[in-house]
N, C-alpha and C positions, 0 to 999 in steps of 0.2 A: 504495501498499499502506498503511495506515493501522502511525503506532509504537504500537502499543500502552503502551509509559512514559507516554506524556501523553494527558488523557484529547478523545475519540473525536471532540469537537463541536472542541474547540480546533484541534486539525492540521485540521479538514474549513476552521474559517474561519479560519486560516492563508492557507490554498492560493487561497480568495475573497477573499482582503484582493492576492493574488500578480496576480491575475488579474483584480483591479480597476484593479489601477493599472500592468500593464501593457497593458491597454486591450482585455485579451482579452473581457469583457465589454466591453460598451461605452456612455458613459457619455447615461445615459436611458433605455436596452434594459432592456428585464428581462432576469435572467438563466432560467439551466436552473429550467425545472421540476423541484419536493420529489422528486416517482420520479426521476424524472431524476440525479438530486443521488446518489441513492438510490443508485442503477446505478453512478455512475462513483465513488461510495466506498466500495460495498458496507458501507456506513452502514445504520443503524435511521431512522426515518423521524421521532425524540424526540431523533435529535442534528443530523441537517438541519436541524431547526426553532427550537434552542439556538442555532448558529450564526447562521444568519438575523438571529433574535432580538439577538444580543450587534449582530451587525453593520449596525442596523437601529436600535438605545439609541446604536452609534458612530458614526454619518452616515453611512455609506458606500450602504448601501442604504434605500430606501422602500416603500412598500406600497401597494397602489392595489389597492380593497376590490374583492374579484370578475374586477380582471383581471391579479395578483401580483406576484411583487419586479420593481422596481426600481432600476440603480446609477444614483447621487443627484450629480446634474452645478453643477457652478458656472455653465452657463447660466442656471439659477436665483437667482442674487444681488440684492439690492439693497443700493442705496447709501444706509448708515446713515446721511448726511446728507443726499441731496436731500429734499427738499420735495414727494412729488406725490402723486397718490390713488390708492391699492389699484386699481382698475379699469383706470389709468394702467400700475403695476406688471406686472397678469395682460397685457395686450392688448399689451407693450413685450415681454413671458419670447412671444409665440407662442399664446398659448389664448385659449380665451373666453369672458369674464369673466359672472360673472351676479350677486343681489344678493337676497336674504330679509330683509324686513327684522318683525324678531321682537318688540321693543319702542317705541311713541311712543306718549309721553307730556312732558306738561308737566305741571311740578313743583315744586314749593318749593328754590331752591340752601339746597343744609347750609350749613356753615360754609367744612369743605373746597374746596368749589366754589365757596362764595363768595370765598375769599382766594385763589383761581387766579385766576379771570374778572376779579377786581379790582370787585364787585358783594358787594351786601348781603344779605344770607338773607332781606332783604322782593322780592327780585327772583327771577320765574319761568325758568328755563333748559328748553329742550327736551331730552329725552331718547331719543337716536334708539341703540335696537339694530341690525342689520344682522349677517348670516354673506352673506360675501363667496366665492364659487365660484369657481373654477379647472377649466373644462372638466369640467363638474358633482361638480366636487369641490370638500371646503367649505376655506379655504385660510385664515379667521379673522376675527373675532369683534371687533367693531368698538362702543364705547357711548361715544358722544361728546353730547356737552354744550355748547350753545346763548346763551346772551343770549337772551331773547324782546325787550328791550329795541332790538336790536341786528336782530333776524331778525323781524320780526312776518308775525305772518301762515304763518312757512315750514311747515312740517309740518302744517298745511288745505290747502295751494297747493303743496304737489311732494309725489310722492310720491316718495320716493328707492331705493323699487327698481330704478325706470327709468333716475332724471336723478340724471344728479352731481351731488353735494353741494359743490366743493369750485368744478363750475362753475358753484352757484348763485350758489354766496356772491358771486362775482368780477363777473359777471355780470345778475343777476338787484338782489339788492341792495348791488351795487357796492363794497365792500368788495378792497378788495388786500390777498392774499398778504403778507404776510412774514420771516418768523421763524416757526425755533418751538424748543423746547425738552422736549427728550426724557429720558427717562428709562428703561430695558432691564435686564432682570434675567431668570435664567431658573427657571419655579413648575411644579408638575403641574399637569397640570387634573385643576377637579374640580368636582362637584353640574352645572350645566346648559352649562358654559362645556367639560367632556367628549362631554354632551351634542350641542353645535351642534358640533361639532370635530370629531366619530363618533371620538370616539377611547377607549380607555379610561381611566377611572380612575386616577389617578398614572403618566400620559401624561407627559413634558417639554415645557413649550411654552414661549414667548417673549410674557411679556410687558411692553409698553413701554408706558409716561402719556407723554402730551403735551403741554404747553398754546401755543397755535397765536396767532398776534399778525396782526393784518391794519390794514390804514389804516382810518382812519371819522371821517368828518370834521376830517379831515388830521391826524389823532393815533395816531399807532399807539398800539395797544389791544392786550388778550387779550380773544377769540373766540369760542375754541372749548380743547376740557378735551375728554381724551379718554381711554381705557383699548382698547389695542387687546393682543389676543390670537393667534398665531402658532405653524401650528404646524408643525414642527422642521423634522419631513422633510418639508416641501415647499417650504422656504422657504430661502436661506444671507440673511447682508449680511456686504455687506465695506466698508472705511471708505478711503476714499485720501488717501495721508498725504503730504504734499512739505514738504523741506529745504528 
């Protein structure tokens, strides 16, 4: 029975949270359909949708287009400090990865990029933009910049829809990746980023900016600068701390 003294959507939402936290709705599994919830709570579809939308925004649920609404699980979390490829992350989570290249150009380094990569604005960089899918659902979009002088012929000789960029860097160009410096911020999806991630404009996402370092000719130098936009409804991050 719904208490008329409080908004109906709020009471439905509170009840759903209790079911999630008591694992009446199992992590990674779909919740009942809108019609089933309407019958259970004796409320309108609008009320159910508002409750679900807020639970998605608060990180309890996520939607899969054409399939339904699912309980978010911590099993899909990723170590914020680990240096792994996105493809490795998806495989580790038990999903099938695929990639689509939407940008592949050789361009002059701008001032900001040149500073990050410790090169000059006369140097060329490969600009590679890829969408990563997990079980055919978009997970992130990454725009990567790599110096041509370190990786000559990179995009002419390799197709990164199929190949791993990090495996190519290490196995073909013999550059050992050593460390990465990342920043992280919450932003709203706009323009082509929202399109690539199949989100409504204004949806919250996570943006990583990163400079990756590697050993080139015996010296540790910046080898990669990227921006990576993650769907927050699909992925969580954790940090292991020790004392």
